N, C-alpha and C positions, 0 to 999 in steps of 0.2 A: 150914550153908552148904556147897554142893557144891564138889567139887574144881575143877570147871570155872570157877565164879565166883571161887574163890580165885586160880586161875591168871590169870584175866582182870584181876582187881584188882591182882595183883602185877605184871603186865605194864604196866598203867597207871602204877603207882608207879615202876617201873623206867624207863619211857619219859619220864615227867615229870621225873625226876631228871636224865636225860641232856639233856633240853631245857632244864632250868634252867642246867646248866653252859654250854650253848650261849648261852642268853640273857645270862648274866652277862658272858661274854666279848664277845659281839657288842654288848651295850648299852654296855659300857665303851669299846670301840673306836669305836663309832658316835658317842657323845657327844664324844669327843676329836676325831674326824674332823670333826664339825659345827663345832666351835670353830675348827679349822684352816681349813676352807673359808670360814667367815664372815669371819675375819681376812684371808684371802688375797683374797677377792672384794670385800669391803666390803659395807656394808648395802644399797646400791642394787642392785649386781650380784647379790647373794644374793637379794634380793626379786624381781628380774627372772627369775632361774633358777627360783624357786618358781612364779611366776605363768605363765611360758611352759610349764614342765613340767605345770602344771595344765591348760593348754589341751589338751595331748597326753593328759592323764589323762581328759579328757572322752570320749575314744574308748576308753579302757581299761575302760569298764564291761562290754564284751564279754568281756574277759579274766576279770574277776571272776565273771561269770555262768557262763562255761564251766568255770572252776576248780571252783566248787561243784557243778555238774552232773556233771562227770567224777568228782569225789571221791565223790559220792553213789552213782553207778552201780557204781563199782569196789568200794566198801565193801559194797554190797548183794549183788553177785554173790559176793564172798568170804564173806559171811555165809551164803549158800545153798550155798557150796562148788562153784559152777558155773565151772570153770576155762576151758572152751572158750568160754563166753559172755563171760568176763572178757577173754580175748584179743581177741574181736571189739570189745568196748567200748573197749579201749585203742586199737586201730588206727583205729576209726571216729573217736574223739576227736582223734587226731593229724591226720587228714584235715580234720576240721572246723576245728581250730585254725589250720591253714595257710590255709584259705580265709578265715577271719575276719581273719587277719593281713594278707592282701592287701586285704580290705575296709577295714580301719583305715587302711592306707596311702592308699587312694583318698579316704577322708573327710578325713584329715589334710591331704593336699596340695590340697584344694579348700576346704572350709569352714574347716578349721583355719588355713590360711595367710591366708585373707581376714580371719578374726577377729583373728589376731595383728597384722596390719599395719594394720587399720582401726578396731579397737575398744579395744585395750588401751592404757593410759597408759604408754608407754615413751619415755624421752628420745631425741631424734633421733639423738644420737651413739651410741646403743646398739642401734638397730634392726637393723643388720647382724649384730651378735653374737647378738641375740635370735633371728634367723632360723637361725643356725648351731645354737643350742641347740635350737630347734624340730626341725630335721631329724634331729639325732642322738638326740633324745628319742623321736621317732617310731620310729627304727630300734631303739632300746632296748626300746620297748614291744612291737614285733613279736617281738623275740627272747624277751622274757619270756613272751609269749603262747604261742609254740611250745614253751616249756619246761614249761608247765602239766601236760600229761598225764604227763610223766616224774616231776615232783614229786608229783603226785597218786598215782601208783602206789607210790612209795616210802613215802608216808604210809599208804596203804591196807594195805600189807604190814607196817606198823608198824616199819619199819627206821629208828628215830629217830636212831640213832648216825650213820648215813650222812648224814641230813638235817642233823644238828648239825655234823658235820665240814665239809660243803660250805658251810653258812652262815657258819662261822668263817672259812673261806678267803675267802669273799666279803667279809666285814667287813674282813679284813686287806688284801685287794686295794684296797678303797675307801680305807683309811687310807694305803696306799702312793701312791695317786693324789692324795690330798690333800697329802701331803708333796711330791710332784712339783710340784703346783700352787704351793706356797710358793716353789719355786725358779724358776718361770717368770717372766720379766720382761715378756712381751708377750701380749696377747689372752687373758687368763686365763679369761674366761667361755667363749670358744670351746674353749680347751684342756680345761677341766673337762668340758664336754659330750662331747668325744671320748673322754676317759679313762673316763667313766662307761659309755659305750657299749661300750668295750673290755672292761670288767669283766663286763657282761651277756653278751657273746659267750663269754668264758672259762668262765663258770659254766654256760652252756648246753652247752658241749662236755663239761664234767665230768659233768653229769647224763646226757648221751647215752651216754658211754662206760660209765658204771657200769650203767645200766639195760640196755643191750645185752648186757653180759657177765654180769650177776648175776641178772637177773629174766627168767624164761623167756618170759613173755607179751609182753615188749618186743621182739618180732621183727616189724618192720613189713611189712605187706602191705596191698593195697587191699581193703577189705571191700566186697563187692557186695550184701550183705543190707541192703536199704533199711529194713527194720524197725528195725534198730539206730539208723540215722541219724534215723528218725522219732521214736523214743523219746527220744534224746538232745536233739534240737532242740526237741521239744515241751516237755520239762521246762525246757530252757534258755530258751525263749521267755519264760516268766514270770520266770525269773531275770534275763533281760535287762531286763525292765520294772523290776525292783527295782534293777538296776545303773544304769539311766538315772536313776532318782530319787536314788539314792545319790550319783552323780556331780554331779547338779544341786545337792545339798545341800553337798557338799564343795568341788568346784571352782567351783560357782556362788557359794558364799560367798566364795571367794578372789577371784573377779572383781568381786563387789560391793564388797569392801574395796578393791580396786585403783581402781575407778571413783570411790569416795567418799573414799578416803584416800591412794592412791598406793603406790609400791613399798615405802616404809618400813613401812606398816601390813601389807603382804604379808609382809615380813621377820618382823614380830612374830608373825603367824599361823603362818608356816613354822616358827619356833622352838617355838611352843606345840604344834603338831602333832607335831614331832619328840620333844619331851619326853613327850607322851602315848603315842606309839608305842613309845618306849623302855621306859616303865613298863608299858604294856599287853602287851609281849612277855613279861612275867613271868607273866601269866595265860594268854596265848595258848599258851604252852608246855604248860600243863596241859590246855587245851581241845583242842589238837591231838592230844594223846595219848588223850583221852576220845572225841572225835567219831567215829572209826571204829567203836568198840565200841557207841555209841548206834545207829548204822545197822545194824550186824551183829546186835545183839540184837533189833531190830525185824524184820529179815529172817528170823531163826530163830524168831520168835514167842515170845521170852522177855520178855514184857511187864512182869513184875515187876522184873526187872533193868533193863529199858529205862527205866521211870519212876524207879527208884532212882538211876540214872546222871544223869538230868536234874536231879533235886532236889539231889543231892550236888554235882554239877559247877557248878550255878548258885551254890550257897552258897559253895563253896570259891573259885570265881573271884572273887566279890565280896570275900571276906575277904582273899585274897591281894593284890588290888589296893588294898584299904583300908590294909593294912600299909605300902604304899609311899606312898599318897596323903597320909596324915596328916602325916608329917614334911615331905614335899615341898610340900604346900599351905601349911603354916604358915611354912616358911622359904624360900618361893619366890624372893623378891627376892634374898636372900643367895646362894642356890644358883646363880641365873642369873648374878650378877656374878662369882662364883668360876669359873664354867664359861666364860663368854663374854668377860669384861672389859668389852666394850661391849654394852649391852642396849638394843635398839630400844624406843622408846616404845610403851606398851600391852602389852608382852610379859607382864608379871607378871599383869595382870588376865586377859588371854586364856588364859594357862596355867591359872589357877585355874578358870575356867568350863569349859574343855575337860576338866580332870580330873574335875569333878563330873559332866559328861556321860558321861565314861568309866566312872564307877561304875555308872551305869544301864545302860550298854551291856554290862557284864559278864554281865548276866542273859540277854542276847539270844542268844548263840552256841548254848547247849544247846537253847533253844527253837526256833531256826531249823533246827538239825540234826534235831530231833524232827519238825518239820513236813516237812522234805525227805525224811525216812525213808519217809513214806507215798507219795511219788511224786506226790501231788496237791497242788500248791502254788498253784493258781490263786486260790482265795479268800483264802489267807494273804497272797499278794503284793498282790492288789488292795486289800484293806482296810488293811493296814499301810502300804503305800506311798502310798495316798491321803492318809494323815495327813502323811507326809513331804513330799508335793508342796506343802503349804502353807508349808513352811519359808522358801523363798526369797522368795515374794511378801510374806509378813509381814515378813521382814527388810528387804526393799526399802522397804516402807511406812514402817517406823520410821526408816530412814536418810533417806528423802525428807522426813519430817516434822522432821528436824533432830536426831534422837537420835544419840549418838556410836556408835563402832564396837562398844562393849561390847554393845549391844542385839542384834547379830547372834548372839552366843554365848548370850545369855539366851533368845532365841527357840529356839535349837537345844536347849538344856537342857529347856525346857518340852515341846517336840515329842517328844523322846526318852522322856519320862515317859508321854505319851499313847500313843505307839507301843508301849511295853512292855505296857500294859494291853490294847491291841488284840491283840497277839501271843498273850497268854495266853488271851483269850476265843476266839480263832480256833483255836488249836492243839488245844484240848480237843475240837473237832468233827472233827479229822483223825486223831488217835491216842489210845490209852488214856492219859489224863492228867487228874488231879484238881486243878482250879484252886484249890478251897477249901483243900486241903492245902498247895498251893504258896504261897498267900498267908500261911498260918499258919506254916508251918515254914521258909520261905525269905525272903519279902519282909518280913514283920513282924520276924523275928529280925534281919535285915540292918539295918532301920531303927533298931531299938533299940540294936544294937551301934554303929552310926554315931553316934547322938546321945550315947551314954555315952562314947564315945572322943573324938569331935571337939571337943565343947564344952569339957571340962576342959583338954585339951591346948592349945587356942587361948587360953584364959584365962590359963593358967600362962605360956605363951610370951610373952604381951603384957606381963608384969611385968618382963621382962629386957631390957637393952639389946642391940641387934643386933651381937653379936660372934661370933667363931669358937667361943667356949666355949658360947654359947647354941645354936649350930647343932648341935654334938655332943651337948649335953644333950637337945635336942629329939628328935634321931634315936634316941638310946638309950632315953630315957624313953617316947616315944610307941610305939616298937617293942615294948618289954616290956609296957607298959600295954595296948596294943591286943591283943597275943597272949593276955594273961590274960583280958581281957573276951571275946574270941572263944571261948576254951576253955570258960569257965564259963557264958556266956550264949548264944553263937552255935551251939554244937554240941549235938546230942542225946546222950543217954546212950550209945546204941549207937556213935555216932561218936567219943565220948571214949574208949570202951573200945578201939575199933579203932586209934585214934591212939596210945594208951599202949602197946598190944601191939606196934605197929610200932617205937616208940621203944625198948622193951625188947629187941627182936630186934637192932636196930642196935647197942645198947650191948654186948650179948653177943658180937657179931661182933668 
């Protein structure tokens, strides 16, 4: 193994550890913050905040599309070592983000306002507060969009400590705002929207100051080279299509549940999404540290390391998420009651379906990054998102036929499985990628480990009464058992040796 590959892997490990520290702190703070906010707002107001924020989120697909595009081009130019082009990419992306922020404002103040006041099921006495939430959510969305090029640059340069520190500051600020909310005696929904917008502005300011002072390419000027804009917007166009479909699946799901179930069902979904996001941050930390190197290795034409990264990151992402999913899935009801005190109806079932869907999603990030590396994502986006386009119509059909709200999450789980297969079949036509080996060494091993771990743990768990002792036993037993099965069955011989060597080095230190 070359010194370069060793350095790259050590950097991935170092950055991953830094992001794990970030994740544990932000996850703990975020979960407690959610509890404070739910208790302070109440179930109905909490549901309204989620669904109104969802309407704003419908315009945020542009944010997601531009973020992935900016990240790809920055990583690619860094991989090629082209600093002058890197500077142009950054400044062009800043200009584009500002234009898109203005576009989102126009869409939100026309279509968004109409939809909020004419289509959502919101109690009459809450309409005024909902409009306040909407306006400040729009402003927060614009601020977050302008922040994207700054964050993308920090990650492209793999300065994960900075990213971790700022994320922790953001989580603490949100906790402080939640504490302030508990002391407020009037218009809590309006107050919370204003406080969250204030946090977004503070974080943007921190990112701006750091990038301007510490990263040389972050000196803004107006790029006049239209080729850069054409490349960025051309790539982004297909990401926007993917973003539109994604927002239809997520926020469209939220709106369907509101129409057929009301704000309480929205509150249940909001909690389920928060639980999954908190757990998913455990693997997103790893994926964030790996993704820049996937693109850079493709740009430098190191295709052996490129494919190795995709395989290993897919497998490790799944196993890391599984370690968390097993105890949380089995003890979901008790964990929610300990966390929230008051658990909205449907929350337990929603959480379990979303966790299972999340397990499938863990395979997607490395594959999407691999496809993006090629710069040619038209076919990938068309085929994969054509599958996802069926999600909402099928969910609507089931709800219209009288099926309960669970059916929405069952449909989402099934469509995620179909989309995964489509991603694999398409990506092999874009980049050097062996699908047969991926099925054998990644998907098959993941399925075997899942069955061997999940079934015994769930059976043993069912024999005990629901007490705090069972909760601790399940967490400890499932964690140890899952880790053992992953090591002996999930990892290859080479991966076992690498892991043991890393452990030995840590012990010696």
